[in-house]
MOPAC internal coordinates of N, CA, C and O (Angstrom, degrees):
PM7 1SCF
backbone

  N    0.0000 0     0.00 0     0.00 0    0    0    0
  C    1.4579 1     0.00 0     0.00 0    1    0    0
  C    1.5102 1   107.86 1     0.00 0    2    1    0
  O    1.2310 1   121.15 1   -61.88 1    3    2    1
  N    1.2856 1   115.40 1   118.12 1    3    2    1
  C    1.5137 1   114.63 1   176.95 1    5    3    2
  C    1.6112 1   108.17 1   -98.18 1    6    5    3
  O    1.2310 1   123.12 1     4.81 1    7    6    5
  N    1.2991 1   111.62 1  -175.19 1    7    6    5
  C    1.4601 1   118.67 1  -174.65 1    9    7    6
  C    1.5145 1   112.95 1   -67.22 1   10    9    7
  O    1.2310 1   120.91 1   147.19 1   11   10    9
  N    1.3359 1   115.86 1   -32.81 1   11   10    9
  C    1.4659 1   118.80 1   176.97 1   13   11   10
  C    1.4750 1   114.00 1   -62.46 1   14   13   11
  O    1.2310 1   121.10 1   140.46 1   15   14   13
  N    1.3974 1   115.51 1   -39.54 1   15   14   13
  C    1.4995 1   116.63 1  -178.13 1   17   15   14
  C    1.5291 1   109.42 1   -70.18 1   18   17   15
  O    1.2310 1   120.98 1   136.20 1   19   18   17
  N    1.3724 1   115.72 1   -43.80 1   19   18   17
  C    1.4847 1   119.10 1   178.70 1   21   19   18
  C    1.6404 1   109.52 1   -58.44 1   22   21   19
  O    1.2310 1   121.50 1   138.36 1   23   22   21
  N    1.2669 1   114.74 1   -41.64 1   23   22   21
  C    1.4739 1   120.50 1  -179.27 1   25   23   22
  C    1.5231 1   106.47 1   -64.97 1   26   25   23
  O    1.2310 1   119.54 1   137.66 1   27   26   25
  N    1.2589 1   118.48 1   -42.34 1   27   26   25
  C    1.5073 1   121.11 1   179.39 1   29   27   26
  C    1.5561 1   112.85 1   -60.70 1   30   29   27
  O    1.2310 1   123.37 1   136.62 1   31   30   29
  N    1.4246 1   111.15 1   -43.38 1   31   30   29
  C    1.4172 1   114.19 1   178.80 1   33   31   30
  C    1.5310 1   111.04 1   -64.62 1   34   33   31
  O    1.2310 1   120.57 1   140.69 1   35   34   33
  N    1.2884 1   116.51 1   -39.31 1   35   34   33
  C    1.4678 1   122.33 1   177.47 1   37   35   34
  C    1.5162 1   110.53 1   -57.65 1   38   37   35
  O    1.2310 1   120.84 1   129.22 1   39   38   37
  N    1.2636 1   116.01 1   -50.78 1   39   38   37
  C    1.5845 1   121.34 1  -178.94 1   41   39   38
  C    1.5457 1   104.00 1   -65.72 1   42   41   39
  O    1.2310 1   117.75 1   139.73 1   43   42   41
  N    1.2136 1   121.88 1   -40.27 1   43   42   41
  C    1.5689 1   123.15 1  -178.91 1   45   43   42
  C    1.5307 1   108.03 1   -61.09 1   46   45   43
  O    1.2310 1   118.30 1   134.75 1   47   46   45
  N    1.3011 1   120.84 1   -45.25 1   47   46   45
  C    1.4169 1   123.69 1   179.90 1   49   47   46
  C    1.5287 1   113.51 1   -63.15 1   50   49   47
  O    1.2310 1   122.71 1   139.87 1   51   50   49
  N    1.4001 1   112.40 1   -40.13 1   51   50   49
  C    1.4864 1   115.55 1   175.15 1   53   51   50
  C    1.4762 1   111.21 1   -69.28 1   54   53   51
  O    1.2310 1   119.39 1   142.27 1   55   54   53
  N    1.3480 1   118.77 1   -37.73 1   55   54   53
  C    1.4340 1   120.44 1   177.60 1   57   55   54
  C    1.5671 1   112.82 1   -62.80 1   58   57   55
  O    1.2310 1   121.56 1   141.49 1   59   58   57
  N    1.2823 1   114.63 1   -38.51 1   59   58   57
  C    1.5040 1   120.93 1   176.70 1   61   59   58
  C    1.5405 1   113.09 1   -64.64 1   62   61   59
  O    1.2310 1   122.30 1   135.69 1   63   62   61
  N    1.3705 1   113.20 1   -44.31 1   63   62   61
  C    1.4495 1   118.29 1   174.79 1   65   63   62
  C    1.6117 1   111.72 1   -60.17 1   66   65   63
  O    1.2310 1   122.58 1   132.72 1   67   66   65
  N    1.2800 1   112.66 1   -47.28 1   67   66   65
  C    1.5221 1   117.76 1  -179.15 1   69   67   66
  C    1.5006 1   107.15 1   -62.36 1   70   69   67
  O    1.2310 1   117.43 1   136.48 1   71   70   69
  N    1.3131 1   122.51 1   -43.52 1   71   70   69
  C    1.4509 1   124.09 1   177.66 1   73   71   70
  C    1.4577 1   115.27 1   -60.15 1   74   73   71
  O    1.2310 1   121.05 1   134.58 1   75   74   73
  N    1.3688 1   115.60 1   -45.42 1   75   74   73
  C    1.4966 1   116.42 1   176.35 1   77   75   74
  C    1.4686 1   114.68 1   -65.65 1   78   77   75
  O    1.2310 1   119.65 1   144.30 1   79   78   77
  N    1.3732 1   118.28 1   -35.70 1   79   78   77
  C    1.4207 1   124.96 1   174.85 1   81   79   78
  C    1.5439 1   110.69 1   -64.35 1   82   81   79
  O    1.2310 1   118.75 1   138.59 1   83   82   81
  N    1.3211 1   119.99 1   -41.41 1   83   82   81
  C    1.3853 1   120.86 1   177.23 1   85   83   82
  C    1.5283 1   110.82 1   -72.61 1   86   85   83
  O    1.2310 1   117.88 1   152.20 1   87   86   85
  N    1.2737 1   121.65 1   -27.80 1   87   86   85
  C    1.4338 1   122.91 1   173.32 1   89   87   86
  C    1.4767 1   113.79 1   -63.48 1   90   89   87
  O    1.2310 1   120.82 1   144.75 1   91   90   89
  N    1.3563 1   116.04 1   -35.25 1   91   90   89
  C    1.4178 1   119.19 1  -174.53 1   93   91   90
  C    1.5805 1   113.76 1  -101.94 1   94   93   91
  O    1.2310 1   120.67 1  -174.74 1   95   94   93
  N    1.2985 1   116.33 1     5.26 1   95   94   93
  C    1.5000 1   121.74 1   176.30 1   97   95   94
  C    1.5057 1   112.14 1   -57.57 1   98   97   95
  O    1.2310 1   118.95 1   132.96 1   99   98   97
  N    1.3713 1   119.61 1   -47.04 1   99   98   97
  C    1.4689 1   118.31 1  -179.57 1  101   99   98
  C    1.5427 1   112.79 1   -59.48 1  102  101   99
  O    1.2310 1   121.15 1   140.76 1  103  102  101
  N    1.3096 1   115.40 1   -39.24 1  103  102  101
  C    1.4562 1   117.13 1  -179.05 1  105  103  102
  C    1.5059 1   112.47 1   -69.68 1  106  105  103
  O    1.2310 1   121.57 1   141.60 1  107  106  105
  N    1.2732 1   114.60 1   -38.40 1  107  106  105
  C    1.4732 1   118.30 1   172.98 1  109  107  106
  C    1.5439 1   117.03 1   -59.12 1  110  109  107
  O    1.2310 1   124.26 1   135.68 1  111  110  109
  N    1.3366 1   109.43 1   -44.32 1  111  110  109
  C    1.4477 1   118.16 1   179.37 1  113  111  110
  C    1.4852 1   110.88 1   -67.34 1  114  113  111
  O    1.2310 1   119.08 1   140.47 1  115  114  113
  N    1.3629 1   119.37 1   -39.53 1  115  114  113
  C    1.4351 1   122.90 1   179.86 1  117  115  114
  C    1.6186 1   109.53 1   -67.29 1  118  117  115
  O    1.2310 1   121.25 1   143.30 1  119  118  117
  N    1.3531 1   115.22 1   -36.70 1  119  118  117
  C    1.4397 1   117.75 1   178.44 1  121  119  118
  C    1.5165 1   110.99 1   -64.39 1  122  121  119
  O    1.2310 1   120.56 1   138.31 1  123  122  121
  N    1.3209 1   116.54 1   -41.69 1  123  122  121
  C    1.4366 1   121.86 1  -177.04 1  125  123  122
  C    1.5858 1   107.76 1   -69.26 1  126  125  123
  O    1.2310 1   118.99 1   138.63 1  127  126  125
  N    1.2669 1   119.53 1   -41.37 1  127  126  125
  C    1.4441 1   121.69 1   178.31 1  129  127  126
  C    1.5069 1   109.90 1   -64.44 1  130  129  127
  O    1.2310 1   118.39 1   139.04 1  131  130  129
  N    1.3606 1   120.68 1   -40.96 1  131  130  129
  C    1.4218 1   121.64 1   179.41 1  133  131  130
  C    1.6218 1   108.99 1   -66.24 1  134  133  131
  O    1.2310 1   121.29 1   141.48 1  135  134  133
  N    1.2591 1   115.13 1   -38.52 1  135  134  133
  C    1.4926 1   114.43 1   176.74 1  137  135  134
  C    1.5043 1   112.35 1   -63.98 1  138  137  135
  O    1.2310 1   120.29 1   138.57 1  139  138  137
  N    1.3162 1   117.05 1   -41.43 1  139  138  137
  C    1.5280 1   118.81 1   179.64 1  141  139  138
  C    1.5190 1   109.75 1   -66.32 1  142  141  139
  O    1.2310 1   119.45 1   140.66 1  143  142  141
  N    1.3072 1   118.66 1   -39.34 1  143  142  141
  C    1.5192 1   120.60 1  -178.22 1  145  143  142
  C    1.5058 1   106.33 1   -69.95 1  146  145  143
  O    1.2310 1   118.56 1   140.63 1  147  146  145
  N    1.3249 1   120.34 1   -39.37 1  147  146  145
  C    1.4684 1   119.08 1   177.04 1  149  147  146
  C    1.5198 1   112.77 1   -62.87 1  150  149  147
  O    1.2310 1   119.76 1   146.56 1  151  150  149
  N    1.3399 1   118.07 1   -33.44 1  151  150  149
  C    1.4037 1   117.50 1  -177.97 1  153  151  150
  C    1.4869 1   110.73 1   -78.85 1  154  153  151
  O    1.2310 1   118.34 1   144.64 1  155  154  153
  N    1.3457 1   120.77 1   -35.36 1  155  154  153
  C    1.3990 1   123.80 1   173.66 1  157  155  154
  C    1.5191 1   114.44 1   -62.93 1  158  157  155
  O    1.2310 1   122.97 1   140.31 1  159  158  157
  N    1.3967 1   111.91 1   -39.69 1  159  158  157
  C    1.4902 1   119.24 1   172.23 1  161  159  158
  C    1.4913 1   112.66 1   -55.88 1  162  161  159
  O    1.2310 1   121.24 1   127.88 1  163  162  161
  N    1.3252 1   115.23 1   -52.12 1  163  162  161
  C    1.4917 1   121.98 1  -178.51 1  165  163  162
  C    1.5334 1   108.63 1   -57.79 1  166  165  163
  O    1.2310 1   119.60 1   134.08 1  167  166  165
  N    1.3302 1   118.38 1   -45.92 1  167  166  165
  C    1.4770 1   118.29 1   178.22 1  169  167  166
  C    1.4496 1   113.20 1   -63.55 1  170  169  167
  O    1.2310 1   118.03 1   148.04 1  171  170  169
  N    1.3650 1   121.36 1   -31.96 1  171  170  169
  C    1.4525 1   122.38 1  -179.61 1  173  171  170
  C    1.5438 1   108.16 1   -74.52 1  174  173  171
  O    1.2310 1   120.14 1   147.04 1  175  174  173
  N    1.2904 1   117.33 1   -32.96 1  175  174  173
  C    1.5101 1   120.02 1  -177.56 1  177  175  174
  C    1.4857 1   115.26 1   -88.87 1  178  177  175
  O    1.2310 1   120.43 1   177.58 1  179  178  177
  N    1.3849 1   116.79 1    -2.42 1  179  178  177
  C    1.4983 1   120.33 1  -177.09 1  181  179  178
  C    1.4620 1   111.66 1   -63.33 1  182  181  179
  O    1.2310 1   118.15 1   136.23 1  183  182  181
  N    1.3310 1   121.12 1   -43.77 1  183  182  181
  C    1.4934 1   119.68 1   178.31 1  185  183  182
  C    1.5771 1   113.95 1   -58.48 1  186  185  183
  O    1.2310 1   120.79 1   141.18 1  187  186  185
  N    1.3376 1   116.09 1   -38.82 1  187  186  185
  C    1.4398 1   120.36 1   177.92 1  189  187  186
  C    1.5627 1   110.24 1   -67.76 1  190  189  187
  O    1.2310 1   120.89 1   136.64 1  191  190  189
  N    1.3037 1   115.91 1   -43.36 1  191  190  189
  C    1.4878 1   119.12 1   178.40 1  193  191  190
  C    1.5589 1   109.67 1   -61.39 1  194  193  191
  O    1.2310 1   119.93 1   138.84 1  195  194  193
  N    1.3320 1   117.74 1   -41.16 1  195  194  193
  C    1.5080 1   120.17 1   177.96 1  197  195  194
  C    1.5294 1   110.36 1   -62.74 1  198  197  195
  O    1.2310 1   120.66 1   136.24 1  199  198  197
  N    1.3708 1   116.35 1   -43.76 1  199  198  197
  C    1.4750 1   119.92 1   176.04 1  201  199  198
  C    1.4341 1   113.69 1   -60.21 1  202  201  199
  O    1.2310 1   118.91 1   139.11 1  203  202  201
  N    1.2716 1   119.69 1   -40.89 1  203  202  201
  C    1.5195 1   124.13 1  -178.74 1  205  203  202
  C    1.5178 1   108.43 1   -63.98 1  206  205  203
  O    1.2310 1   121.97 1   134.56 1  207  206  205
  N    1.4049 1   113.84 1   -45.44 1  207  206  205
  C    1.4490 1   116.68 1   176.52 1  209  207  206
  C    1.4346 1   116.13 1   -58.21 1  210  209  207
  O    1.2310 1   121.21 1   134.38 1  211  210  209
  N    1.3898 1   115.28 1   -45.62 1  211  210  209
  C    1.4240 1   119.68 1   176.87 1  213  211  210
  C    1.4803 1   116.05 1   -57.59 1  214  213  211
  O    1.2310 1   122.12 1   136.81 1  215  214  213
  N    1.3567 1   113.54 1   -43.19 1  215  214  213
  C    1.5050 1   119.67 1   179.05 1  217  215  214
  C    1.5638 1   110.68 1   -68.08 1  218  217  215
  O    1.2310 1   119.90 1   145.94 1  219  218  217
  N    1.3009 1   117.79 1   -34.06 1  219  218  217
  C    1.4454 1   118.49 1   179.98 1  221  219  218
  C    1.6329 1   110.22 1   -69.34 1  222  221  219
  O    1.2310 1   122.63 1   143.87 1  223  222  221
  N    1.3317 1   112.56 1   -36.13 1  223  222  221
  C    1.5120 1   113.57 1  -178.42 1  225  223  222
  C    1.5067 1   109.40 1   -69.04 1  226  225  223
  O    1.2310 1   118.66 1   148.66 1  227  226  225
  N    1.2889 1   120.16 1   -31.34 1  227  226  225
  C    1.4887 1   121.19 1  -179.57 1  229  227  226
  C    1.5743 1   109.83 1   -71.17 1  230  229  227
  O    1.2310 1   122.48 1   146.42 1  231  230  229
  N    1.2833 1   112.86 1   -33.58 1  231  230  229
  C    1.5100 1   117.64 1  -176.46 1  233  231  230
  C    1.5661 1   108.35 1   -76.11 1  234  233  231
  O    1.2310 1   120.52 1   143.84 1  235  234  233
  N    1.2970 1   116.61 1   -36.16 1  235  234  233
  C    1.4123 1   119.22 1  -179.29 1  237  235  234
  C    1.5130 1   116.39 1   -76.66 1  238  237  235
  O    1.2310 1   119.15 1   158.69 1  239  238  237
  N    1.3104 1   119.23 1   -21.31 1  239  238  237
  C    1.3921 1   121.87 1   175.96 1  241  239  238
  C    1.5361 1   115.63 1   -77.10 1  242  241  239
  O    1.2310 1   120.92 1   164.92 1  243  242  241
  N    1.3636 1   115.84 1   -15.08 1  243  242  241
  C    1.4151 1   122.87 1  -177.76 1  245  243  242
  C    1.5283 1   109.24 1   -83.23 1  246  245  243
  O    1.2310 1   120.44 1   155.11 1  247  246  245
  N    1.2517 1   116.77 1   -24.89 1  247  246  245
  C    1.4756 1   118.97 1  -179.68 1  249  247  246
  C    1.5345 1   110.95 1   -87.01 1  250  249  247
  O    1.2310 1   120.74 1   -65.35 1  251  250  249
  N    1.2762 1   116.18 1   114.65 1  251  250  249
  C    1.4334 1   124.65 1  -177.60 1  253  251  250
  C    1.5247 1   108.44 1  -121.65 1  254  253  251
  O    1.2310 1   119.47 1   -56.38 1  255  254  253
  N    1.2606 1   118.62 1   123.62 1  255  254  253
  C    1.5522 1   122.36 1   179.04 1  257  255  254
  C    1.3893 1   113.69 1  -102.08 1  258  257  255
  O    1.2310 1   118.20 1  -163.28 1  259  258  257
  N    1.3399 1   121.04 1    16.72 1  259  258  257
  C    1.4419 1   124.28 1   178.28 1  261  259  258
  C    1.6196 1   113.99 1   -66.86 1  262  261  259
  O    1.2310 1   120.79 1   159.75 1  263  262  261
  N    1.3457 1   116.09 1   -20.25 1  263  262  261
  C    1.4669 1   119.73 1  -179.80 1  265  263  262
  C    1.5823 1   105.50 1   -71.78 1  266  265  263
  O    1.2310 1   116.84 1   164.46 1  267  266  265
  N    1.3166 1   123.61 1   -15.54 1  267  266  265
  C    1.4641 1   122.09 1   178.44 1  269  267  266
  C    1.5234 1   110.62 1   -70.32 1  270  269  267
  O    1.2310 1   119.95 1   151.65 1  271  270  269
  N    1.3301 1   117.71 1   -28.35 1  271  270  269
  C    1.4083 1   118.82 1  -175.17 1  273  271  270
  C    1.4748 1   114.18 1   -85.92 1  274  273  271
  O    1.2310 1   120.31 1   172.12 1  275  274  273
  N    1.4201 1   117.01 1    -7.88 1  275  274  273
  C    1.4713 1   118.18 1  -179.59 1  277  275  274
  C    1.4935 1   108.37 1   -72.72 1  278  277  275
  O    1.2310 1   120.81 1   -26.29 1  279  278  277
  N    1.3006 1   116.07 1   153.71 1  279  278  277
  C    1.4597 1   121.38 1   178.82 1  281  279  278
  C    1.5376 1   112.66 1  -112.61 1  282  281  279
  O    1.2310 1   120.10 1   180.00 1  283  282  281

């Protein structure tokens, strides 16, 4: 094995790594886009979630089961 063969193997490995990376670039980009869209959607729905929590708290404080303990 001479230096040319070893250098060829090294470039071949780098070419294989680059090819595999390029093969999965669309999946990586799609995953990142989905994460950003999910984050933006959560930020847009945050006021509604806070409103629903506030409304639930008001309804739960009205229910009082202390009358069950009276004799």
